[in-house]
C-alpha positions in Angstrom: 64.4 -98.1 -109.4 64.9 -101.3 -107.3 62.6 -102.4 -104.4 65.7 -104.0 -102.6 66.8 -101.0 -101.4 64.0 -99.9 -99.0 65.6 -102.6 -96.9 68.4 -100.3 -96.5 68.5 -98.1 -93.6 69.1 -94.8 -92.9 72.6 -93.3 -91.5 74.7 -90.7 -91.7 77.0 -89.7 -94.8 80.7 -89.9 -93.8 82.2 -86.6 -92.1 83.1 -83.9 -94.4 85.0 -80.3 -94.6 83.7 -77.5 -96.6 86.8 -75.8 -98.5 86.4 -72.7 -96.4 85.3 -72.8 -93.1 81.6 -72.2 -92.2 79.9 -70.3 -89.6 76.5 -72.2 -88.0 74.8 -68.9 -89.4 76.3 -69.6 -93.4 75.6 -73.1 -93.4 71.9 -73.0 -92.0 71.6 -69.9 -94.7 73.0 -72.5 -97.3 70.8 -75.1 -96.1 67.4 -73.1 -96.2 68.7 -71.6 -99.6 68.9 -75.4 -100.7 65.4 -76.5 -99.6 64.1 -73.2 -100.6 64.9 -73.5 -104.1 63.8 -77.1 -105.1 61.7 -77.1 -108.4 62.0 -80.0 -110.0 60.5 -83.1 -108.5 57.3 -83.3 -106.5 57.2 -80.2 -103.9 55.5 -82.9 -100.9 58.4 -85.2 -101.2 60.8 -82.3 -101.0 59.1 -81.4 -97.7 58.9 -84.7 -96.4 62.7 -85.4 -97.3 63.0 -81.9 -95.4 61.9 -83.1 -92.3 63.4 -86.5 -92.5 66.9 -84.7 -93.0 66.2 -82.3 -89.9 65.2 -85.1 -87.3 67.7 -85.7 -84.5 67.8 -89.2 -84.2 68.2 -91.8 -87.3 65.1 -94.2 -86.1 62.3 -91.4 -86.8 63.6 -89.9 -90.2 63.5 -93.7 -91.3 59.5 -93.6 -90.1 58.9 -90.5 -92.3 60.5 -91.6 -95.4 58.8 -94.9 -94.6 55.3 -93.6 -94.3 56.4 -91.7 -97.4 57.1 -94.9 -99.8 60.8 -92.8 -100.2 63.8 -95.2 -100.6 67.0 -94.3 -100.5 69.6 -96.6 -102.9 72.8 -96.2 -100.3 71.3 -95.9 -97.3 71.8 -92.4 -96.9 69.9 -89.0 -97.5 72.1 -87.7 -99.9 69.9 -89.7 -102.3 66.3 -90.4 -102.9 63.8 -92.3 -105.0 60.0 -91.7 -104.4 57.5 -94.3 -104.6 57.3 -93.2 -108.6 60.6 -93.7 -109.4 61.8 -89.7 -109.1 65.3 -89.1 -108.0 65.9 -86.7 -105.2 69.6 -85.9 -104.4 70.8 -83.8 -101.1 73.9 -82.5 -101.0 75.7 -83.2 -97.5 75.7 -80.0 -96.3 72.1 -80.2 -95.9 72.4 -83.2 -93.6 75.6 -83.0 -91.8 77.8 -80.2 -90.2 81.3 -79.7 -91.5 84.2 -80.8 -89.2 86.0 -77.3 -89.6 81.9 -75.5 -88.8 83.6 -72.1 -86.7 
């Protein structure tokens, strides 16, 4: 865990393509399933990460992460550390729509 990561600001992960085209309803179901099944780590951190992931703009999301002491080693929400050094990983489908959304 390196505090230098905190200087990285939030950015979107690169565009991605689903192996099979997804409808918006399928994508939302996958996202809900992911967020609802997190058992490792701190529940409050998962709630905070979800809140940041679902923000409309990166400035608000960054403010949420900063307030919670969550750092992003890559600058993307795909991987994060809480203030105790616990690691959290979020799949890209929770952060960005696929290019082949139907």
